[in-house]
N, C-alpha and C positions, 0 to 999 in steps of 0.2 A: 166860744163854745155855745152850743144850743142848750135849751132847757133840758133836753134829754140827757145832757151830760152834767147836770147840776151837781151831782155827787162829787165831781172833780174840782169844783170851785172852792178849794181850800188848799192849804199848804200840805205837801207830802214831803217829808224830810228824812234824812238818814235815821234819826231816832225812831221813826215809824216803821222803817224797813228792817232794821237789824233784828228785832225779835222774830219777824216773819222768816227771815233767812235761817236763823238758828233753829227754829222749830221745824223747819222743812229740810234740814240737813245740808245747807249750803254754807261754805266758808266765806264767800264774798260775792260781789256782783260787779257788773259794768254798768255805769250810768250812761244813758243815751239821751241826746238832746231832744227837746220838745219845741223850742222856739228857735227861729232862724235869726239868732242874735249872737254876736261875738261876746257881748256882755254875759249872756247866759253860759256860754262855754267857759269863760273865766270863773264864773260863780261855781259851776260844777267842779272845776278843778280845785277851787278853794275847799269845797265840801269833801272832795276826795283826799286832799291833804290833811284834813282834820279827822277823817274817819278811815282807818286802815282797811276796813272791810270793803270799801269802795276801791276795787283794784285798778279800775281804769275808767276813762271817760271817752265816749264818742261824742265829739262836739260838732259845732257848725262853724264854717268859715265861708266867706263868699268866694266860691270856686271860680266865678266869672270875673272877679275883680282884678284890675291891672296890678294892684298892690299885693296880690296873693303871696308871692315869694317873700316879701317883707313881713307879712302877717305870720306866715308859717315859721320864718326864722325867729320871730319874736316869741313863738310858742315852743321852740325847739327844746328848751331846757325843762319843759313840763313833762316829766317822765311818765305821768299817768295819762297823758293825752295819747290814746292808742288808735284813734280813727276819727273820721268825720262822716257826716250824713247831711243830705239835703232832702227836704220833704217833697220829693218828686210827685208823690201821689196827688198833691194839690195843684200841680201844674196842668193847665188845660191842653198843652201841646204833648201829645203822646210820644213824640220823639225829642222831648226836651233834653234828654241826656246825650243826644247826638249833636247838639249845637256845638259849634267849633269853640266858643268861649268856655263852655262847660267842660268839654274834653281837654282843653288846654289846662284847666285846673286839675282834672283827674290825673293828667300826666305829670303833675308836680308832686303828688302825694308820696310816691315810692321813695324819692330821695330823702324825705323826712321820716321815713319809717311808719307811715300811716296807712291804715286799712280804709276801706270805704263800705258803709252800710247802704244797701240798695233798698230804698223804701218806695215801692211802686204798687200799683193795682194791676189786675190781670191784663187790661188792655195795653199796658206799658211794658209788658214782659219782653216782647220781641225786640224793642229798642234797647232794653237793658241787656239782653243777650248779645246784641251787636256791640255794645259798649264793652262788655266783659271780654269779648273775643279780641277786640281791637287793642286792649291793654292787658295782654296775656301774662304779664309779669306783676300786675297789680293784684293785691288780695281783695276780694269782694265777698260780702255775705248778704244773702237775700233775707230781708226782714219779713216776718209774719207770713212766710210762704207766699208772698205777693197777694195776700188777702183774698183768697177764693170766696165765692158767694156760698158759704156753708149753709146759711139759713134757707137757701132755695132747694137744698137736697141734691143728692148725687145723680139723680135721674135727669137733671137739666143738662142740656148740651154744653152750657158754659163750663161745666166741670171738666169735660173732655178737652175743650180748648185750653183751659188752664193747665191740665195735666200734660198735654203735648208741649206746651211752651216751657213748663218747668223742666221736663225731661231734656229739652233742647238746651236750656241754660246749664243744666247739670253736666252736659258733655264738656264744658269748659272746666278744666281741673283747677283753675284759680278761683273758683266760686264755691261757697258753702251756703248753707241754708239754716235759718232759725225755725225751730218748732215753737212758734209763739203767735200771739194775736188771734188765736182761733175762737176763743169764747165770745169776743165782741163781733165776730163775723157770723156767729150762729144766732139763734133766737135768744135774746138776752134773758138770762136766768131761767131759761126753759129748755136748755140743751141736755143731751145725754152724752156720755163719753163716747159711745159708739158712733155718734154723729161725726166725730173727727177721725176715726180710724181709716176710712178710705183716702183721706187727704194725706195723713201721715204715711200710709202705705206708699203712695206715689212718691213722696219726698225721700223716704228711706230707700226705696228701690232705685231711684234716680241718682241720689248722691252717695248712698252707702253710709254706714255708721261712722266712718272716718271724716265725713264732711257735713255733719249735722250737729247742731247744738241746741240745748233748751234755752228758752227765753220766757220771761213772765209777762212783759208789757205792763208791769206795775207802774203807776196806779191805774192806768186806763182799764186794765182787766177787771177792776172792781165794779165797773158798770154792769158786768154780767156774771162775775164769780169772784169769790174771795181768793187771796193769793194761794193758799194751800190747795184749794180746789183746782185752780188754774194749772199750777205746776204738777199737781197730782195726775192730771190727764196724761202728761208726757211720762212721768215717772212710772206709772202703771203700764203704759204702752210699751216701754222699753224693757219690761221684765222678761219679754220673749227673747231678748238678745243675750249674748254671752256677757259674763262679768266685765270683761275688758271693753266690750262695745258699750255697755251701759255707762261705765266710768267715763268713756270718751264723750258720749252725748250729754251727760249730766254735768260736765265741767272740763274735762280734759281738752276737748276740741276748742272750747272757748279760750282757755288759757293759751293754747298753742297759736290760735289764729291771731289773738290780740297781743301776743308776746308778754303775757303777765308773769309775775314772779311765781 
């Protein structure tokens, strides 16, 4: 982490999150990996076992590994392991997800009942869409709306390219999208809620309320906004929806996608 992220250089544990969830009306959460380490995945599962409000874990496994079937078999009894993620955004190859060894790993997930979180940046969206279409029976969710350059403003041409690619991905019925990660793509601690409306409009129009879920990106979000401020952006945005649609975006879709109790 760079010094601009110095605020994250401490422990953030379930005891820190629980009061934030409760004060913002959430019954539980899904913990998502931050390090590409099997040890971290096992540690997150331990935390989930000790804390009932951590309903599921999206961990990391080496999808390109020859031993992947054995690794997944070893985790099969971990009922709170609901999905996996690779930090593709840091890969220099824009078509990393289309490598044969990576696709081979994606192809093993469904037999173990695991979803896949797609963490990419806009230049990688086209490749991600091809991956989602190739594995049309695998459940995918796009993290952080693919991190559009919100700080640049909606008048920039890059927003239209992003919007076109998001709409293309949304045409695949096996893909969902998280309304998350926005505050850190905006001007840190200098954003306004209306900065995010055009981006959420694109996602909601493309995916529909039945395939969109809220996400906090906590604790990374604290670089630009407190937990309540961050989730409040989405909670206030969905006030325009029906009661049924709001319930879906604010929890129901997440529970269904990850197969939570």
